C-alpha positions in Angstrom: 100.0 86.2 113.6 98.9 89.6 115.0 96.1 91.5 113.3 96.9 95.1 112.5 93.9 97.3 112.6 93.7 100.3 110.2 91.6 103.3 111.0 90.4 106.3 109.0 93.3 108.4 110.3 95.7 105.7 108.9 94.5 106.0 105.3 95.5 108.6 102.8 92.2 109.0 100.9 93.5 112.3 99.3 94.9 110.1 96.5 91.3 109.6 95.3 90.5 113.3 95.3 89.6 114.6 91.9 89.6 111.1 90.4 86.5 109.6 88.7 86.1 106.0 90.0 84.2 103.4 87.9 82.8 100.5 89.8 82.2 97.7 87.2 79.3 95.6 88.3 76.5 96.4 90.7 75.7 93.2 92.5 76.4 92.7 96.2 80.1 93.8 96.1 79.8 96.6 93.5 76.8 98.0 95.2 78.5 98.2 98.6 81.8 99.6 97.2 80.1 102.2 95.1 77.9 103.4 98.0 80.8 103.5 100.4 83.0 105.5 98.0 80.1 107.9 97.2 79.3 108.3 100.9 83.0 109.2 101.5 82.7 112.1 99.0 84.2 110.5 95.9 83.1 110.8 92.3 81.7 107.3 91.4 80.1 106.0 88.3 78.8 102.6 87.5 79.7 100.4 84.5 77.2 97.5 84.0 75.4 95.7 81.3 71.8 96.7 80.7 69.3 94.9 82.9 68.2 94.8 86.6 71.6 95.9 88.0 71.8 98.9 85.5 68.3 100.0 86.5 69.1 99.6 90.3 72.2 101.7 90.0 70.3 104.4 88.2 67.5 104.2 90.8 70.2 104.6 93.6 71.3 107.9 92.0 74.5 106.8 90.2 75.5 107.9 86.7 75.3 104.6 84.9 77.1 103.6 81.7 78.1 100.5 79.7 81.3 99.0 81.0 83.2 100.3 77.9 81.9 103.9 78.5 82.6 103.8 82.2 86.2 102.6 81.5 86.7 105.5 79.0 85.5 108.1 81.5 87.2 106.9 84.7 90.6 107.4 86.1 90.3 104.3 88.4 88.4 101.2 87.4 87.3 98.7 90.0 86.1 95.4 88.6 83.5 93.9 91.0 81.6 91.8 88.5 81.0 88.1 89.0 84.2 86.0 88.6 82.8 84.0 85.7 82.3 87.0 83.5 85.3 89.1 84.4 87.5 87.6 81.7 85.1 88.5 78.9 84.3 91.9 80.3 88.0 92.7 80.5 88.8 91.5 77.0 85.8 92.9 75.3 85.0 96.2 77.1 87.8 97.2 79.5 91.1 96.5 77.8 90.3 98.3 74.5 89.4 101.4 76.6 92.4 101.6 78.9 94.9 104.3 78.5 98.0 105.6 80.2 97.4 106.9 83.7 94.3 104.8 84.4 94.4 102.4 87.4 92.7 99.0 87.3 91.8 97.1 90.4 
């Protein structure tokens, strides 16, 4: 199978313009995604439980909220929390705050 390379010119990032993106989780994956999106000029907030990750996200200059608050505020919600807690986070904090027009990834 041939690998197809995608470059910046191949991606339509305008779809993210004007959208608030919530990155749920601020571990190794969430941290990297959030920084990359912010460095690309997008409006990124962090949704994370209180603790070290919450404090680190704030220290890194992100607006930081509970998962429920971030879900309410965002147009696009990216779940990058550890696999073992995703089910509970979704059921307890994300699902009750989803509404029409929001995208969940």
